[in-house]
VMD Tcl script that draws the C-alpha trace (Angstrom):
set ca {
  {0.06 0.04 -0.11}
  {1.13 3.47 -0.78}
  {2.60 5.25 2.26}
  {0.83 8.55 3.07}
  {1.49 8.41 7.07}
  {3.08 11.88 6.69}
  {0.34 13.59 4.64}
  {-2.41 16.02 6.03}
  {-5.45 16.44 4.01}
  {-8.02 18.93 4.13}
  {-11.62 18.35 3.08}
  {-13.98 21.40 2.63}
  {-17.71 20.67 3.21}
  {-20.89 21.99 4.46}
  {-24.62 21.24 4.83}
  {-25.81 18.98 1.82}
  {-22.44 16.95 0.99}
  {-23.22 13.59 -0.37}
  {-22.38 11.33 2.34}
  {-20.58 8.77 0.61}
  {-18.33 11.55 -1.20}
  {-17.12 12.68 2.13}
  {-16.95 9.71 4.53}
  {-15.37 7.30 1.97}
  {-12.33 9.34 1.02}
  {-11.89 10.38 4.63}
  {-12.05 6.88 5.75}
  {-9.64 5.65 2.93}
  {-7.18 8.28 3.72}
  {-7.20 7.60 7.45}
  {-7.10 4.07 6.89}
  {-3.77 4.84 4.83}
  {-2.36 6.80 7.65}
  {-3.13 10.39 6.63}
  {-4.27 12.92 9.05}
  {-7.64 14.45 7.66}
  {-9.10 17.77 8.69}
  {-12.54 18.80 7.70}
  {-13.29 22.56 7.35}
  {-16.49 24.27 7.03}
  {-18.40 27.55 7.34}
  {-19.07 27.15 10.99}
  {-18.42 24.41 13.56}
  {-21.76 23.21 14.26}
  {-22.28 19.73 12.73}
  {-23.06 19.64 9.01}
  {-25.89 17.37 7.40}
  {-24.97 14.77 5.01}
  {-27.12 13.54 2.37}
  {-27.70 10.17 0.54}
  {-29.05 11.46 -2.68}
  {-32.38 13.48 -1.61}
  {-32.55 11.87 1.94}
  {-30.95 13.19 5.20}
  {-28.05 11.08 6.22}
  {-25.36 11.33 8.87}
  {-23.90 14.50 10.29}
  {-20.30 15.29 10.83}
  {-18.73 17.94 13.06}
  {-15.98 20.26 11.31}
  {-12.77 20.39 12.94}
  {-12.24 24.10 12.07}
  {-13.68 26.88 10.03}
  {-12.72 28.18 6.74}
  {-11.08 31.30 7.97}
  {-8.84 29.12 10.05}
  {-7.30 27.32 7.23}
  {-3.81 27.59 6.61}
  {-3.20 25.97 3.13}
  {0.50 25.47 4.04}
  {-0.28 22.93 6.56}
  {-1.92 20.57 4.15}
  {-0.78 18.25 1.27}
  {-3.99 17.60 -0.59}
  {-7.69 18.99 -0.69}
  {-10.68 16.85 -1.07}
  {-13.96 18.29 -2.29}
  {-17.02 16.22 -1.81}
  {-20.17 16.80 -3.88}
  {-23.84 16.64 -3.18}
  {-25.75 19.48 -5.03}
  {-26.22 21.86 -1.89}
  {-22.71 21.45 -0.64}
  {-20.66 22.98 -3.28}
  {-23.42 25.42 -4.47}
  {-23.36 26.88 -1.09}
  {-19.49 26.84 -0.84}
  {-18.92 28.58 -4.13}
  {-20.47 31.61 -2.61}
  {-17.96 31.54 0.30}
  {-14.84 33.77 -0.75}
  {-12.79 31.81 1.71}
  {-13.52 28.56 0.20}
  {-12.53 29.98 -3.16}
  {-9.43 31.50 -1.96}
  {-8.39 28.07 -0.34}
  {-9.15 26.19 -3.58}
  {-7.01 28.71 -5.67}
  {-4.13 28.56 -3.11}
  {-3.86 24.71 -3.38}
  {-3.76 25.15 -7.39}
  {-1.03 28.02 -6.78}
  {0.90 25.94 -4.72}
  {0.55 22.93 -6.94}
  {-0.89 20.81 -4.41}
  {-3.30 17.79 -5.02}
  {-7.15 18.77 -5.32}
  {-9.68 15.94 -5.78}
  {-13.15 16.94 -6.56}
  {-16.10 14.40 -7.22}
  {-19.66 14.77 -8.63}
  {-21.10 18.34 -8.23}
  {-17.90 19.52 -6.60}
  {-16.24 20.92 -9.98}
  {-18.64 23.56 -9.43}
  {-16.22 24.90 -6.88}
  {-13.33 24.61 -9.41}
  {-15.42 26.85 -11.86}
  {-15.90 29.48 -9.35}
  {-12.35 29.41 -8.49}
  {-11.39 29.83 -12.04}
  {-8.84 26.70 -12.18}
  {-10.28 24.48 -14.92}
  {-9.48 26.34 -18.12}
  {-7.71 23.86 -20.27}
  {-7.86 21.00 -17.69}
  {-9.53 17.47 -18.38}
  {-12.10 17.08 -15.83}
  {-14.87 14.38 -14.84}
  {-18.15 15.48 -13.02}
  {-21.86 14.87 -12.55}
  {-23.54 15.36 -16.05}
  {-25.35 18.40 -15.34}
  {-21.98 20.26 -14.85}
  {-20.90 19.27 -18.27}
  {-21.97 22.70 -19.95}
  {-20.68 24.69 -17.03}
  {-17.18 22.98 -17.39}
  {-16.99 23.42 -20.86}
  {-17.94 27.20 -20.99}
  {-15.16 27.58 -18.26}
  {-12.61 26.05 -20.60}
  {-12.45 22.64 -19.22}
  {-12.43 19.34 -21.36}
  {-15.02 17.12 -19.91}
  {-14.12 13.28 -19.96}
  {-16.65 10.71 -19.07}
  {-14.27 8.12 -17.00}
  {-14.34 6.84 -13.40}
  {-11.44 8.94 -12.66}
  {-9.47 11.78 -14.48}
  {-6.25 12.77 -13.54}
  {-4.68 16.19 -14.95}
  {-1.68 17.20 -13.33}
  {-2.54 17.48 -9.67}
  {-6.36 17.47 -10.26}
  {-8.28 14.49 -9.67}
  {-11.99 14.28 -10.46}
  {-14.56 11.70 -10.74}
  {-18.35 11.52 -11.93}
  {-20.33 10.21 -9.03}
  {-20.39 7.91 -5.95}
  {-19.89 4.86 -8.02}
  {-16.58 5.94 -8.97}
  {-15.36 6.38 -5.32}
  {-12.96 3.25 -5.41}
  {-11.18 4.58 -8.42}
  {-11.14 8.21 -6.93}
  {-9.86 7.04 -3.50}
  {-7.10 4.90 -5.06}
  {-5.97 7.75 -7.35}
  {-5.90 10.13 -4.38}
  {-4.01 8.04 -2.23}
  {-1.37 7.10 -4.98}
  {-1.11 10.93 -5.89}
  {-0.46 11.80 -2.44}
  {1.83 9.19 -1.93}
  {3.90 10.43 -4.95}
  {3.91 13.99 -3.81}
  {4.94 13.29 -0.09}
  {7.81 11.08 -1.22}
  {9.18 13.79 -3.68}
  {12.02 15.94 -2.13}
  {10.83 19.65 -1.18}
}
mol new
graphics top color blue
foreach p $ca { graphics top sphere $p radius 0.5 }
foreach p [lrange $ca 0 end-1] q [lrange $ca 1 end] { graphics top cylinder $p $q radius 0.2 }
display resetview
């Protein structure tokens, strides 16, 4: 298994995240030894969804304004419809995403989460997978939409939906492992 025991990964989410798209990568990363931190708009528990039904909640570790991008090796952006739609209106969330790109750190977005990438203006010229309803938005932002379980373009990892989580998680862990092994 890829060694990511020295890695620290940030997840951004708020109410309306797709439960499996937050919990599955979080669990896979922690099982592989990474430290994982969840940041949100506030510190009250946030509501997960399983499609249109309420699911589990999770309590964020810190607020967006407390995030120091320098502390993290990678960023995970779970989908769900409401979660990225709410976060893309938060300037702090967009600034965090842009900083990860500026510092050439790994960013992994699944399902509806590429809405955040569009808002951050970081997809122009990149190959991206997403939920079908985002395809036109991504193309209008300059991305090349690819229909694949996982698409890797530089340090960006994207997937279409919860069915792609095994490939998404594996690609994320492999990318983090390769980045952590590289000398600084």
